[in-house]
N, C-alpha and C positions, 0 to 999 in steps of 0.2 A: 638812817640805816641802823640796824641792830648790831650790837657788839658781840652777839652770840656766835660761838664757834662750836661746831658739832664734832665730837670725838666718838668715832664708831670703832668698837673693838670687835674683832672676829678671829677666832682661833688664836694664832700667834701674831696677828697683825693689829695695827691701829691706824686709822685714817683721820686726819684733822682737816676740816674744811668748813667754810662759811655756808656753802650751798650744798644741799643734797638733792639728788645723788652727786657725789664728788666725781669730777672728771678731769682728766689730764689732756688738755690741748697742747700743752708744752710740758716737757719734763726732762730730768736728768737723774741719774742714780749714783749712789756711792755706798760704801760699806763702813760699818762701825763695829767696835767691840760691843759686848752686852752692856746696855745702858737702860735708864728709865725711858721707855718709849714716849710717854706723854710729854715729859720735860724736854726731851730732844726735839720732838715734833714742834712744840711751841717756840723753842729758840730758833730753829731753822726757819719756821714760818715768818718770824719777825724780820730776820735778815733778808729773806726772800722778798718780802713786801717792800722793804727799804730799797732793794735793788731794782724792782720792777714796777714800782708804784706809778711811773709815768705812762704805763700801758693802760689806756682807757678800757675799763671793764674787766681788768685782771682780778681774779679771785684765787688766792693761793690755796694749794692743797699739798699736804705732806702725808706720805704713807710710810710706815715703818713695819717691817716684818722680821721677826726673830727666827733664827735657825740655830743649828748646833755650832756653827762657826762664828756667831755674832748676830749682826743685824744688817739688813739691806734697807736703805732709805731712798725713796723717790720724792723729789721736790719739783714743783711746777704748779700747774693749775689750769683753770678755765679762763677763757677770754670771751667776755660777753660784749663783743664789739668787733672792730676791724682787727683782723689777725696780723700781728707784726711779722717780719721775716723770721720764720720758725727756727731755722738753723742758727741764726745769730743769737736769738734769745736763749735757745737751749745751750749754746756755748757759754753764755753769761751765767746761766744756772750751774753748769758743770764747773765753771771757774770758781763760783762761790762755794760749792760743795768741796772743792779741792783746796781751798784757802787754808793754810796752816793756822793762821791766827783765829779764824772762825772755828775751825775744828777743835782747837785747844779749848776755846771758851765753851763751845757746845758740850764737849765731853766733860769738862769740869762741872758744868751746871747739871748735867744729866747722869753723872756717875751714880752707881748703886751704892748706897750707904751701908756699911757693915755695922752691926750692933744697934743700940738704941738710937732713935732719932733725936737730934737736938733741935732746939727752937730756932 
């Protein structure tokens, strides 16, 4: 299997997915302040995969859309196999997105740098 991830940018949004077209069979959403969309999407995708890798045929998808008040992020993905209990899995995703420890790490990693970039 390829390690290629597709990053599709459209208007104020970005979608990160392994398979195109991206689809959400399972999802949850949350809000963030303005951050680097690509960095945030990759960090959330990694933790989402760690959480749901036991679901056979699961393919993570993260979508981030910027607006005047910050960003909305949808995390979830497609299931190419037997669908697990949707309500339970979506509750797990929502719990991950609400986790203070994860959010602090994601925000720290994806914050917008001011001034010249450092190596």
